C-alpha positions as CSV (number, residue, x, y, z in Angstrom):
1,X,-0.8,35.6,-4.8
2,X,-4.5,35.7,-6.3
3,X,-5.6,33.0,-8.5
4,X,-8.2,34.0,-11.0
5,X,-10.5,31.0,-12.2
6,X,-10.0,31.8,-16.0
7,X,-13.2,30.1,-17.4
8,X,-14.2,29.4,-13.9
9,X,-17.2,30.9,-11.8
10,X,-20.2,31.5,-14.3
11,X,-18.2,30.2,-17.2
12,X,-20.8,27.9,-18.3
13,X,-24.0,30.0,-17.5
14,X,-24.2,30.7,-21.2
15,X,-24.4,27.5,-22.5
16,X,-26.9,24.9,-22.8
17,X,-27.4,21.3,-21.3
18,X,-26.3,19.6,-24.5
19,X,-23.6,21.9,-25.4
20,X,-21.4,21.8,-22.0
21,X,-17.6,21.6,-23.7
22,X,-18.9,19.8,-26.8
23,X,-18.3,16.6,-25.8
24,X,-21.2,15.0,-24.5
25,X,-21.3,11.3,-25.1
26,X,-23.6,10.5,-28.0
27,X,-26.9,8.8,-27.3
28,X,-27.2,5.4,-29.0
29,X,-30.7,3.7,-29.4
30,X,-29.0,0.6,-28.8
31,X,-27.9,-0.6,-25.7
32,X,-24.1,-1.6,-25.2
33,X,-25.1,-5.1,-25.2
34,X,-26.6,-5.6,-28.1
35,X,-24.0,-3.1,-30.7
36,X,-21.1,-4.4,-29.2
37,X,-20.6,-6.8,-31.8
38,X,-20.8,-4.5,-34.6
39,X,-18.6,-1.9,-32.8
40,X,-14.9,-1.1,-34.3
41,X,-13.6,-1.7,-30.8
42,X,-14.6,-5.2,-30.5
43,X,-13.2,-5.8,-34.1
44,X,-9.9,-4.4,-33.1
45,X,-9.7,-6.4,-30.2
46,X,-10.6,-9.6,-31.7
47,X,-7.9,-8.7,-34.1
48,X,-5.4,-8.2,-31.6
49,X,-6.4,-11.8,-30.4
50,X,-6.0,-13.2,-33.6
51,X,-2.5,-11.7,-34.3
52,X,-1.6,-12.6,-30.6
53,X,-1.0,-16.1,-31.6
54,X,1.8,-15.7,-34.5
55,X,3.4,-13.2,-32.5
56,X,3.4,-15.2,-29.2
57,X,5.2,-17.8,-31.6
58,X,7.8,-15.7,-33.0
59,X,8.4,-13.8,-29.8
60,X,8.6,-17.2,-27.6
61,X,10.6,-19.2,-30.1
62,X,13.0,-16.2,-30.8
63,X,13.4,-15.6,-26.9
64,X,14.1,-19.2,-26.0
65,X,16.2,-20.0,-28.6
66,X,18.4,-17.3,-27.8
67,X,18.4,-17.8,-24.3
68,X,19.2,-21.7,-24.9
69,X,22.0,-20.8,-27.2
70,X,23.5,-17.9,-25.0
71,X,23.0,-20.1,-21.8
72,X,24.9,-23.4,-23.8
73,X,27.6,-21.0,-24.9
74,X,28.5,-19.5,-21.7
75,X,31.4,-22.0,-21.2
76,X,32.9,-19.8,-24.1
77,X,32.8,-16.2,-24.4
78,X,30.6,-16.5,-27.5
79,X,27.7,-17.2,-24.9
80,X,27.5,-13.2,-23.6
81,X,27.1,-11.5,-26.8
82,X,24.7,-14.1,-27.8
83,X,22.7,-13.6,-24.7
84,X,22.9,-9.9,-25.1
85,X,21.6,-9.7,-28.9
86,X,18.9,-12.2,-27.6
87,X,17.6,-9.5,-25.2
88,X,18.0,-6.6,-27.7
89,X,16.0,-8.1,-30.1
90,X,13.4,-9.1,-27.3
91,X,13.4,-5.3,-26.8
92,X,12.7,-4.4,-30.6
93,X,9.4,-7.1,-30.6
94,X,8.2,-5.4,-27.4
95,X,8.4,-2.0,-29.3
96,X,6.4,-3.5,-32.0
97,X,4.0,-5.2,-29.3
98,X,3.4,-1.6,-28.0
99,X,2.9,-0.2,-31.0
100,X,0.4,-3.3,-32.1
101,X,-1.5,-2.4,-28.5
102,X,-1.7,1.2,-29.1
103,X,-3.1,0.6,-32.5
104,X,-5.6,-2.3,-31.7
105,X,-6.4,-1.4,-28.1
106,X,-6.0,1.8,-27.7
107,X,-3.5,1.2,-24.8
108,X,-0.9,4.4,-24.6
109,X,2.1,2.7,-23.1
110,X,5.2,5.0,-22.7
111,X,8.7,3.4,-24.1
112,X,11.0,2.3,-21.3
113,X,14.2,4.0,-20.4
114,X,16.7,3.6,-23.0
115,X,20.1,1.8,-22.2
116,X,22.6,3.9,-20.6
117,X,26.1,2.8,-22.1
118,X,28.8,4.0,-19.8
119,X,31.1,2.6,-22.0
120,X,32.0,3.1,-25.7
121,X,32.5,0.0,-27.8
122,X,30.8,-3.3,-28.2
123,X,31.4,-4.3,-24.4
124,X,30.1,-1.1,-23.0
125,X,26.8,-1.8,-24.8
126,X,26.6,-5.6,-24.0
127,X,27.0,-4.8,-20.6
128,X,24.3,-2.2,-20.3
129,X,21.7,-4.7,-22.1
130,X,22.6,-7.5,-19.3
131,X,22.2,-5.0,-16.7
132,X,18.8,-3.2,-17.8
133,X,16.1,-4.8,-15.9
134,X,14.0,-3.5,-19.0
135,X,15.5,-6.1,-21.0
136,X,14.9,-9.0,-18.8
137,X,11.3,-8.0,-18.7
138,X,10.9,-7.8,-22.4
139,X,12.1,-11.5,-22.1
140,X,9.6,-12.4,-19.8
141,X,6.9,-11.0,-21.6
142,X,7.8,-13.2,-24.5
143,X,7.7,-16.3,-22.7
144,X,4.9,-15.3,-20.6
145,X,3.0,-14.1,-23.5
146,X,2.8,-17.4,-25.3
147,X,1.1,-19.6,-23.7
148,X,-1.8,-16.6,-23.1
149,X,-1.7,-16.2,-26.6
150,X,-2.6,-19.5,-27.5
151,X,-5.4,-19.5,-25.0
152,X,-7.0,-16.5,-25.6
153,X,-7.0,-17.7,-29.7
154,X,-8.5,-20.5,-28.8
155,X,-11.1,-19.3,-27.0
156,X,-11.8,-16.1,-28.9
157,X,-11.9,-18.2,-32.4
158,X,-14.5,-20.8,-30.9
159,X,-16.8,-18.2,-29.5
160,X,-16.8,-15.9,-32.5
161,X,-17.1,-19.1,-34.7
162,X,-19.9,-21.0,-33.0
163,X,-21.9,-17.8,-32.1
164,X,-21.8,-16.8,-36.0
165,X,-22.5,-20.1,-37.0
166,X,-25.3,-20.9,-35.2
167,X,-26.9,-17.6,-35.6
168,X,-26.9,-18.0,-39.1
169,X,-28.1,-21.7,-39.2
170,X,-31.3,-20.5,-40.3
171,X,-29.9,-19.2,-43.7
172,X,-27.5,-22.6,-44.5
173,X,-29.3,-25.3,-42.9
174,X,-30.6,-26.6,-46.3
175,X,-26.8,-27.3,-47.7
176,X,-27.2,-30.7,-45.0
177,X,-30.1,-32.4,-46.9
178,X,-28.9,-31.0,-50.5
179,X,-24.9,-32.1,-50.3
180,X,-24.6,-33.7,-47.0
181,X,-27.2,-36.4,-47.1
182,X,-28.8,-35.5,-43.8
183,X,-31.8,-33.9,-42.4
184,X,-29.9,-30.9,-40.6
185,X,-27.2,-30.3,-38.1
186,X,-26.5,-33.6,-36.2
187,X,-27.2,-33.0,-32.6
188,X,-26.6,-36.5,-31.1
189,X,-26.2,-39.9,-33.1
190,X,-25.4,-43.2,-32.3
191,X,-25.9,-47.1,-34.1
192,X,-29.9,-46.6,-33.5
193,X,-30.8,-42.7,-33.0
194,X,-30.0,-39.9,-34.7
195,X,-31.2,-36.2,-33.6
196,X,-31.3,-33.5,-36.1
197,X,-31.7,-29.5,-35.8
198,X,-34.2,-29.5,-38.6
199,X,-37.6,-28.7,-37.7
200,X,-38.7,-24.9,-37.4
201,X,-38.5,-24.9,-33.7
202,X,-35.3,-26.5,-33.1
203,X,-33.8,-24.0,-36.0
204,X,-35.0,-21.1,-34.0
205,X,-33.6,-22.2,-30.6
206,X,-30.1,-22.8,-32.2
207,X,-30.5,-19.4,-33.6
208,X,-31.0,-18.1,-30.4
209,X,-28.4,-20.0,-28.7
210,X,-26.2,-18.5,-31.3
211,X,-27.3,-15.1,-30.6
212,X,-26.3,-15.3,-27.1
213,X,-22.8,-16.6,-28.2
214,X,-22.8,-13.8,-30.5
215,X,-23.4,-10.9,-27.9
216,X,-21.4,-12.3,-25.3
217,X,-18.1,-13.0,-27.6
218,X,-17.3,-9.1,-27.5
219,X,-16.8,-9.1,-23.9
220,X,-15.3,-12.6,-23.2
221,X,-12.7,-10.7,-25.8
222,X,-12.4,-7.7,-24.1
223,X,-12.0,-9.7,-20.8
224,X,-8.9,-11.6,-22.3
225,X,-7.4,-8.5,-23.7
226,X,-7.4,-6.9,-20.0
227,X,-4.9,-9.6,-19.5
228,X,-3.0,-8.5,-22.3
229,X,-3.4,-4.8,-21.4
230,X,-1.8,-5.9,-17.9
231,X,1.1,-7.9,-19.7
232,X,2.0,-5.0,-21.9
233,X,1.7,-2.2,-19.3
234,X,3.8,-4.1,-16.7
235,X,6.4,-5.6,-18.7
236,X,7.0,-3.4,-21.9
237,X,6.1,-0.3,-20.3
238,X,8.8,1.7,-18.1
239,X,9.5,0.6,-14.5
240,X,7.8,2.0,-11.6
241,X,11.3,3.5,-10.4
242,X,11.8,5.3,-14.2
243,X,8.1,7.2,-14.1
244,X,8.5,8.3,-10.6
245,X,12.2,9.5,-12.0
246,X,10.0,11.3,-14.9
247,X,7.6,12.9,-12.7
248,X,9.9,14.3,-10.3
249,X,11.8,15.9,-12.9
250,X,8.5,17.5,-14.2
251,X,7.8,18.6,-10.7
252,X,11.0,20.0,-10.3
253,X,10.5,22.1,-13.7
254,X,7.4,23.4,-12.3
255,X,8.6,24.4,-9.0
256,X,11.3,26.1,-10.9
257,X,8.9,28.1,-13.0
258,X,6.9,28.8,-10.0
259,X,9.6,30.2,-8.2
260,X,10.8,32.5,-10.7
261,X,7.2,33.9,-11.6
262,X,6.9,34.8,-7.8
263,X,10.4,36.6,-7.9
264,X,8.8,38.1,-10.7
265,X,5.8,39.1,-9.1
266,X,7.9,40.5,-6.1
267,X,10.3,42.2,-7.8
268,X,7.4,43.8,-10.0
269,X,5.5,44.9,-6.7
270,X,8.4,46.1,-5.1
271,X,9.5,48.2,-8.4
272,X,5.7,49.8,-9.1
273,X,4.7,50.1,-5.3
274,X,7.0,50.7,-2.4
275,X,9.9,51.5,-4.6
276,X,8.3,54.4,-6.6
277,X,6.5,55.5,-3.4
278,X,10.2,55.9,-1.7
279,X,11.6,57.7,-4.6
280,X,8.7,60.2,-4.7
281,X,9.2,60.4,-0.7
282,X,12.9,61.2,-1.4
283,X,12.2,63.8,-4.0
284,X,9.2,65.5,-1.7
285,X,11.6,65.3,1.3
286,X,14.6,67.1,-0.5
287,X,12.1,69.9,-1.5
288,X,10.5,70.4,1.8
289,X,14.5,70.8,3.0
290,X,15.0,73.6,0.3
291,X,11.9,75.5,1.1
292,X,12.3,75.2,4.9
293,X,14.1,78.2,5.4
294,X,12.1,80.2,2.9
295,X,8.5,78.6,3.3
296,X,8.2,77.2,6.5
297,X,4.6,76.5,6.7
298,X,4.8,75.0,2.7
299,X,7.8,72.9,3.8
300,X,5.9,71.6,7.0
301,X,2.9,70.7,4.9
302,X,5.0,68.6,2.4
303,X,6.6,66.8,5.6
304,X,3.3,65.9,6.4
305,X,2.5,64.4,2.8
306,X,5.7,62.5,2.9
307,X,4.8,60.9,6.4
308,X,1.6,59.5,5.1
309,X,3.4,58.1,1.8
310,X,5.7,56.7,4.4
311,X,2.9,55.0,6.1
312,X,1.4,53.7,2.9
313,X,4.9,52.4,1.6
314,X,5.2,50.6,4.8
315,X,1.6,49.0,4.7
316,X,3.0,48.1,1.1
317,X,5.8,46.6,2.3
318,X,3.6,44.7,5.0
319,X,1.1,43.0,2.4
320,X,4.3,42.1,0.4
321,X,6.1,40.3,3.2
322,X,2.8,38.7,4.3
323,X,2.5,37.4,0.5
324,X,6.2,35.9,0.9
325,X,5.6,34.3,4.1
326,X,3.3,35.8,6.9
327,X,4.9,35.7,10.5
328,X,1.8,34.7,12.0
329,X,2.2,31.4,9.8
330,X,5.7,30.9,11.6
331,X,4.7,32.0,15.0
332,X,1.3,30.7,15.6
333,X,0.7,28.0,12.9
334,X,-2.1,27.5,9.8
335,X,-4.9,28.2,12.4
336,X,-4.5,31.7,13.3
337,X,-2.9,32.4,9.6
338,X,-6.1,31.3,8.1
339,X,-8.2,33.2,10.6
340,X,-6.1,36.4,9.6
341,X,-6.7,35.7,5.7
342,X,-10.6,34.7,6.4
343,X,-10.8,38.2,7.9
344,X,-9.8,40.0,4.9
345,X,-12.4,37.8,2.6
346,X,-15.6,39.8,1.4
347,X,-17.8,37.4,2.6
348,X,-18.1,35.7,6.2
349,X,-15.7,32.8,6.3
350,X,-15.7,29.9,9.1
351,X,-12.3,28.7,9.7
352,X,-12.0,25.2,11.5
353,X,-8.6,23.8,11.8
354,X,-8.3,20.2,13.5
355,X,-4.6,19.5,13.8
356,X,-2.7,18.0,17.0
357,X,0.8,19.1,15.6
358,X,1.9,21.0,12.7
359,X,3.2,19.5,9.7
360,X,6.7,20.3,7.8
361,X,7.0,24.6,7.4
362,X,6.9,24.0,3.1
363,X,3.7,22.1,3.2
364,X,2.4,24.8,5.7
365,X,3.0,27.3,3.6
366,X,1.5,25.5,0.4
367,X,-1.9,25.0,2.5
368,X,-1.5,28.8,3.6
369,X,-1.3,30.0,0.2
370,X,-3.6,27.9,-1.1
371,X,-6.5,28.3,1.1
372,X,-5.4,32.1,0.5
373,X,-5.5,32.1,-3.2
374,X,-9.0,30.3,-2.9
375,X,-10.7,32.7,-0.7
376,X,-9.2,35.3,-3.1
377,X,-11.1,33.7,-5.7
378,X,-14.2,34.2,-3.7
379,X,-13.9,37.3,-3.0
380,X,-13.2,38.3,-6.5
381,X,-15.5,35.8,-8.8
382,X,-17.9,33.7,-6.6
383,X,-20.8,36.0,-5.6
384,X,-21.0,33.9,-2.4
385,X,-22.8,35.2,0.7
386,X,-20.8,32.7,2.8
387,X,-17.6,30.3,2.7
388,X,-16.2,27.8,4.9
389,X,-12.7,26.5,5.4
390,X,-11.7,23.2,6.9
391,X,-8.4,21.9,7.8
392,X,-7.4,18.5,9.2
393,X,-5.0,15.5,9.1
394,X,-5.9,12.1,7.8
395,X,-3.3,9.5,8.5
396,X,-0.1,11.0,6.5
397,X,-2.0,13.6,4.4
398,X,-2.9,17.1,5.2
399,X,-6.6,17.7,3.8
400,X,-7.9,21.1,2.9
401,X,-11.1,22.1,2.0
402,X,-12.9,25.4,1.0
403,X,-16.6,25.8,0.4
404,X,-18.7,28.5,-0.7
405,X,-22.5,28.9,-2.0
406,X,-21.4,31.0,-5.1
407,X,-22.5,30.7,-8.8
408,X,-20.2,27.9,-9.3
409,X,-18.6,26.7,-12.6
410,X,-14.9,26.6,-11.4
411,X,-12.6,24.5,-13.7
412,X,-9.4,23.4,-12.8
413,X,-9.0,22.5,-16.5
414,X,-9.5,26.1,-17.8
415,X,-5.9,26.4,-18.7
416,X,-2.6,25.7,-17.7
417,X,-0.2,28.2,-16.0
418,X,-3.0,30.1,-14.2
419,X,-5.8,29.9,-12.1
420,X,-7.0,26.8,-10.7
421,X,-4.8,24.8,-13.1
422,X,-1.6,26.7,-11.9
423,X,-2.8,25.7,-8.3
424,X,-3.2,22.2,-9.3
425,X,0.2,22.1,-10.8
426,X,1.8,23.6,-7.8
427,X,0.2,21.3,-5.6
428,X,1.2,18.4,-8.1
429,X,4.8,18.9,-7.5
430,X,4.8,18.1,-4.2
431,X,2.5,15.0,-4.7
432,X,-0.2,17.0,-3.4
433,X,-3.7,16.7,-5.3
434,X,-6.6,19.1,-6.2
435,X,-10.2,18.4,-6.7
436,X,-12.9,20.8,-8.2
437,X,-16.7,20.1,-7.4
438,X,-18.1,23.3,-8.7
439,X,-21.3,22.9,-11.0
440,X,-23.1,25.4,-12.5
441,X,-25.2,27.4,-10.3
442,X,-23.1,26.3,-7.1
443,X,-22.1,25.5,-4.6
444,X,-18.4,25.0,-4.9
445,X,-16.4,22.5,-3.0
446,X,-12.5,22.6,-3.6
447,X,-10.5,20.1,-1.9
448,X,-6.9,19.7,-1.8
449,X,-4.8,17.2,-0.1
450,X,-0.9,17.5,0.7
451,X,1.8,15.3,2.0
452,X,2.1,15.5,5.6
453,X,5.7,15.5,6.2
454,X,5.9,16.6,9.5
């Protein structure tokens, strides 16, 4: 059951401070507030807000028209297929909205669950559309998005236009006396008084106000698109139930793969270990039986060697049984089982288990093997001089923490299917979490969280 860290302990020791993973963020000379108006992200978000108005008008008009037409025709048979067609059209427009959000906002939203047509033919399709909660959520999005699109369009365009217009006022204020017949941009005016922004001080203040508007506009637009992100994610993506089903299907696949790998490991250990020793033992006993009458002394020596082989085979079978499910875990719980594991570690391990009751047997077994694998990693890779294991319950979660003062550098993302990544997948299969805190040079702190399910 040993799990290697892969690129774990010591994997970062040969890297420089600026080369960790090759993905250190590029340092900018300008702060984010000053460079935001010129970043591509800001312009993409502004383009999204601009396109939201025509898309909102299109979707709102289509949705309301089809809904009203379908509701009005419900007194006849035509109302039902019209309403179904309207909902199907909303689903198509929703797909376009997801693509627009993906391209301009960088928002990755999975496609919702497809229609489940249980009966062939038009009536089966109509029934599937009308019964689908996804269809009605798309219709709700089309209705709610329109007023928000109008509001965000007006706010974004006004801030953008006024900001850049005031910021560039020193470049174009001369147009007023040349073509407008007035000294500059009029700030106030009535029958007797007129105030124009025409002297250098007023022009400078106007440009500074425009600068403030220009710097604030990207953040205002970003706040507006945050609402769009919530709408797209909440109404156009898969439902919570569908997402949960996908997660459970993925977790089931991980569990099946893990069980198959464990079975192959047990079969390999039996074939290469105890089974091979038992075959050799049978051959030795057969030879001893043949020599018993001719050379009793040699036969006795062979029987003695066979006795040693039996002891070795029994020890291997005990180790294999302990790897499947130790008896001490079933009889005495995690405290005694983890203490036994810690005693076999190559470094001193302090074990502290604070549990008033025992969790479900399956969770208890996963907790045992998780700590066992982490302690084996410490023995093989950490170069530590001490380690500690803490186990406690927090509400409906079982918490495990394994610490050591080794060289650090453990990485749960070093690869899938093995090492800490494989252990994280096993925990995720039962709604568990694995958090690794292991800076180069140590210390290492690995925390696992499992559902209690007592």
